[in-house]
C-alpha positions in Angstrom: 5.5 -11.7 -19.4 7.9 -13.7 -21.6 5.6 -13.3 -24.6 5.7 -9.5 -24.0 9.4 -9.6 -24.4 8.9 -11.3 -27.8 6.7 -8.4 -28.8 9.4 -6.0 -27.5 12.0 -7.7 -29.7 9.7 -7.3 -32.7 9.3 -3.6 -32.0 13.1 -3.2 -31.6 13.6 -4.9 -35.0 11.2 -2.6 -36.8 11.7 0.7 -34.9 12.9 2.4 -31.8 11.7 1.5 -28.3 11.8 3.5 -25.1 13.2 0.8 -22.8 12.6 2.9 -19.7 8.8 3.1 -20.3 8.7 -0.5 -21.5 10.5 -1.7 -18.3 8.3 0.5 -16.1 5.2 -0.9 -17.7 6.4 -4.5 -17.2 7.2 -3.7 -13.6 3.7 -2.3 -13.1 2.1 -5.3 -14.9 4.1 -7.7 -12.7 3.0 -5.9 -9.5 -0.6 -5.8 -10.6 -0.7 -9.4 -11.5 1.0 -10.5 -8.3 -1.7 -8.5 -6.4 -4.4 -10.2 -8.4 -2.9 -13.7 -7.8 -2.5 -13.1 -4.1 -6.2 -12.2 -3.7 -7.2 -15.1 -5.9 -5.3 -17.5 -3.7 -6.9 -16.0 -0.6 -10.4 -16.4 -2.2 -9.6 -19.9 -3.1 -8.4 -20.7 0.5 -11.6 -19.2 2.0 -14.1 -21.2 -0.1 -14.3 -24.9 -0.8 -15.5 -24.4 -4.4 -13.2 -23.1 -7.1 -16.0 -21.6 -9.1 -17.1 -19.5 -6.1 -13.5 -18.4 -5.6 -13.3 -17.3 -9.2 -16.5 -15.4 -9.1 -15.5 -13.8 -5.8 -12.2 -12.7 -7.2 -13.6 -11.4 -10.4 -16.4 -9.6 -8.6 -14.1 -7.9 -6.1 -11.7 -6.7 -8.8 -14.6 -5.5 -11.1 -15.9 -3.6 -8.1 -12.5 -2.1 -7.4 -12.3 -1.1 -11.1 -15.7 0.6 -11.4 -16.2 2.1 -7.9 -13.8 5.0 -8.5 -16.2 6.1 -11.3 -18.9 6.4 -8.7 -17.0 8.3 -6.0 -13.4 9.6 -5.6 -13.2 8.0 -2.2 -12.8 4.6 -3.8 -9.8 5.7 -6.0 -7.3 4.7 -3.3 -8.6 1.1 -3.4 -8.5 0.7 -7.1 -5.4 -1.3 -8.3 -6.1 -0.3 -11.9 -5.9 3.4 -10.9 -2.5 2.7 -9.3 -1.3 0.9 -12.4 -2.2 3.7 -14.8 0.9 5.7 -14.0 3.3 2.9 -14.9 2.7 2.9 -18.7 3.6 6.6 -18.8 7.0 5.8 -17.3 6.3 7.0 -13.7 7.2 4.7 -10.8 5.7 6.1 -7.7 7.0 4.6 -4.5 3.7 4.8 -2.7 2.0 2.7 -5.5 4.8 0.1 -5.5 4.5 -0.1 -1.7 0.7 -0.4 -2.0 1.0 -3.3 -4.6 3.6 -5.1 -2.5 1.7 -4.7 0.8 -1.6 -5.8 -0.8 0.2 -8.9 -2.2 1.9 -9.7 1.1 -1.3 -9.1 3.1 -3.3 -11.5 1.1 -0.5 -14.1 1.0 -0.3 -13.9 4.8 -4.1 -14.2 5.2 -4.0 -17.2 2.9 -1.4 -18.8 5.1 -3.4 -18.0 8.2 -6.6 -19.6 6.7 -4.7 -22.7 5.6 -3.0 -23.1 9.1 -6.4 -22.8 10.8 -8.0 -25.3 8.4 -5.0 -27.6 9.1 -5.3 -27.4 12.8 -9.1 -27.9 12.9 -9.1 -30.8 10.5 
């Protein structure tokens, strides 16, 4: 995200920037990336192999990305669909809560898996 701020500085130097939209987009990107990292940590804690965790994480997020194209029922599970309003400058409270709750859920599940693995072994 720091490199994005460098690009923002370049844009400020050569033209005008709407800082509200830029800040909103950065907030959305931060929330989306934290949700991705939380699920990736969970997938890594569930499997023994890092390659399997990577494939599982990419597979789940690719499915979450393409399933809304098949049916509108899956739209509420798509993190990309929730992110799409941020670059337009709209911060919806329900989307922020969804990103934060998704991240917290998978961090807590990771902690539970690691605690169980620790107590068994």
